[in-house]
C-alpha positions in Angstrom: 0.0 0.0 0.0 1.3 3.4 -0.9 0.4 5.6 2.1 0.5 9.4 2.0 -0.3 11.9 4.7 -1.7 15.4 4.4 -1.3 17.2 7.7 -1.9 20.9 8.6 -2.8 23.6 6.1 -3.2 22.8 2.4 -0.9 25.1 0.5 2.0 25.1 -2.0 4.4 23.6 0.5 2.1 20.7 1.4 1.3 20.1 -2.3 5.0 19.9 -3.1 5.6 17.6 -0.1 2.9 15.2 -1.3 4.2 15.2 -4.8 7.7 14.4 -3.6 6.3 11.5 -1.5 4.4 10.1 -4.5 7.5 10.4 -6.7 9.5 8.5 -4.1 6.8 5.8 -3.9 6.7 5.5 -7.7 10.4 4.7 -7.6 10.5 2.4 -4.6 7.2 0.6 -4.5 7.1 -2.1 -7.2 3.8 -3.9 -6.5 1.3 -1.4 -5.1 -2.1 -2.9 -4.1 -3.8 0.3 -3.1 -3.3 4.0 -2.4 -4.1 5.3 1.1 -4.5 9.1 1.7 -4.6 10.0 5.4 -5.9 13.5 6.0 -5.6 15.6 9.1 -6.2 19.1 7.8 -8.6 22.0 8.3 -8.1 22.9 4.7 -6.4 25.8 2.9 -6.0 26.8 -0.7 -8.7 25.6 -3.0 -6.2 25.6 -5.9 -3.8 23.3 -4.0 -6.6 21.2 -2.7 -7.7 20.5 -6.2 -4.1 19.9 -7.5 -3.4 17.5 -4.6 -6.7 15.6 -5.3 -5.8 15.4 -9.0 -2.3 14.1 -8.3 -3.5 11.4 -5.9 -6.3 10.2 -8.2 -3.9 10.1 -11.1 -1.3 8.1 -9.1 -4.0 5.5 -8.1 -5.3 5.3 -11.7 -1.8 4.9 -13.1 -1.2 1.9 -10.8 -4.8 0.7 -11.5 -5.5 0.3 -7.7 -8.2 1.6 -5.4 -7.8 4.9 -3.6 -8.7 4.8 0.1 -9.1 8.0 2.0 -9.1 8.4 5.8 -10.0 11.3 8.0 -8.0 11.5 11.2 -9.0 14.3 13.7 -10.2 16.8 11.0 -10.9 16.8 7.3 -12.5 20.2 6.8 -12.8 22.4 3.7 -9.9 21.4 1.5 -9.3 18.4 3.7 -12.9 17.3 3.0 -12.3 17.9 -0.7 -9.3 15.4 -0.5 -11.4 13.0 1.5 -14.1 12.9 -1.1 -11.8 11.7 -3.9 -11.6 8.2 -2.4 -13.2 5.5 -4.4 -16.9 4.9 -3.5 -17.1 2.7 -0.4 -13.4 3.5 0.4 -13.8 6.7 2.4 -13.3 6.4 6.1 -13.6 8.7 9.2 -13.7 8.1 12.9 -17.0 8.8 14.6 -15.4 11.8 16.4 -13.5 13.2 13.3 -14.6 16.6 12.2 -15.5 16.2 8.6 -17.1 18.7 6.1 -17.5 22.4 5.6 -16.4 23.2 2.1 -16.7 26.9 2.1 -14.9 30.2 1.7 -13.7 32.6 4.3 -12.7 36.0 3.0 -11.4 38.9 5.1 -11.2 42.5 4.1 -10.6 45.7 6.0 -13.5 48.1 6.2 -11.8 51.3 5.0 -14.6 53.5 3.8 -14.5 55.9 6.8 -10.7 56.1 6.6 -10.7 56.8 2.9 -13.5 59.4 3.3 -11.6 61.1 6.2 -8.4 61.5 4.1 -10.4 62.4 0.9 -9.2 59.4 -1.1 -11.2 58.6 -4.2 -12.1 55.0 -5.0 -11.9 54.0 -8.6 -12.6 50.8 -10.4 -10.8 49.8 -13.6 -12.3 47.1 -15.8 -11.6 45.7 -19.2 -14.1 44.8 -21.8 -17.7 45.9 -21.9 
């Protein structure tokens, strides 16, 4: 079994780490019977969540083996995204694992009063019609 872990935030660094682990497994594991993805992540970048999901699915398909996914303590947001790529009937979570919540959190500073106070104009630049 080729076993991979995704811990902590999903970002460029964790994506590169997973890719390196898969490349190492490609070279060292001759007879892979299955791919196991163990997730303990609250999520992170949607772009890297999708890239990681594509890489793991592609690896399992290239070996023509089932993809099992496991939630440890938490598989939320991007972690949930990764959990969901397991083959049907091969997605596992403990009863006390926190699983779910694909969503978006965006933060922005409320600057209207500050801009008005200092007499800054707000402009919008667009392209096209």
